[in-house]
N, C-alpha and C positions, 0 to 999 in steps of 0.2 A: 584567523577565521574560526568561526564556531564549528563545533563538531556536527557532522551530518545528522546525527540522531537528536542532538539538541534542537536543531532547526526543525526537523520533522515532528518533534514531540509536541509542538504547539498545535492544538486542535484547529485553530483558525487557519494557520498556514497549511495544514493538511487539507482543509476544505478548499482552500484556494488552489492547491496543487490538483486536487480531484476535479475541480471545475475546469482547469486548464487542460486536462487530459482530452477534452472534447475539441480543443483548438484555441486559437488566439482569442483573447477577450479584452475588453476595455475595463478600466477601473470601475466605471458605473455598472457594468454587467457583473463584475465580481462582488460589488457591494451587495447585490441581491442574494448571493449564495453565502456570503460570509457572516451575515447576521450581526454586523457591526457597521459603523459609519464609514464614510469615505476617508477621513484622516487615518482611522485604524487600518483600513485595507491598504492604503498607500504605505503606511509604516511597515506592515507585514510583507508587502511586495518588495519594499526596499531591502528588507532582511533576506528574502528569498533571492533577490537579484545579487546582493553582495555575496551570498553563499553559492552563487552560480547555478541555482535551480531554475531560474527564469531569465528570459531576456525581454527587453523592452524595445518597442519600435514606435517612433513618433509617426503619427498619421494626422497631419494638420494640427488641430488643437488637442487631439486625443493621444493617449499613450496606450498602445496595445501590448499585452503581455502574452508570452507563450513559454512553454517548458523547454528547457535545454536538456537534451537526452544524455549528454556526457556525464552529468552528475549522477543520473540514475544508473548508468552503466557502471560507475564506480561502486555504487551501492550494491548492484547485482553481483559484481565480482567479489566484493567483500563477503556477501552472504552465501556465495556458491559453496564454500567449504562447509558451512553449517548445514546447507541443504543436503549435501552428501552424507554428513553425519546423521542427520535426522532421517533421511531416506532409508538408510540401513536399519535404523531402529524401528521405523514404522513397518518395514518389510517383516522384521522378526515379530513385531506385535501382530501383524496381519496373519502370519503363519500360526501363532498361538491361538488367536481367536477362531480361525478356521478349524483348527484341531479340536478346540472346545466345542464348537458347534457340531462337528461330526460326532464327537463322543456323546453329546446330549441327544442327538437324533438317534444314535445307535441304542442308547440306554432307554429312550422312550419307546422305540420299536420292540425292545425286549420285554417291556413291562405291559404292553397292550395285550389284552386277552385275545386269543384266537377264536374265530367264529366258526 
């Protein structure tokens, strides 16, 4: 199976995933958002289905696609450690920026002539 990031690296597949966030869609509806023809959309949906990002449900002659949350939970779990790493760094950056802003405001008030 392909790497999760390889699957989501493709801009067409990302557009399909974004469209499916709103709920179940048919291939025809997805063609409108993908900016490629039906065969291309079907090929990309097959890749997403094989990678367990989407599920398909037959509805008469139509095939309806929806997102599978499990795969996105896996992605969320993987990125959680990196979020913690970046959160600490961003907190430190925020503290430095706040201190610089206070210093600039203090320096500015000291330079203004009194009336």
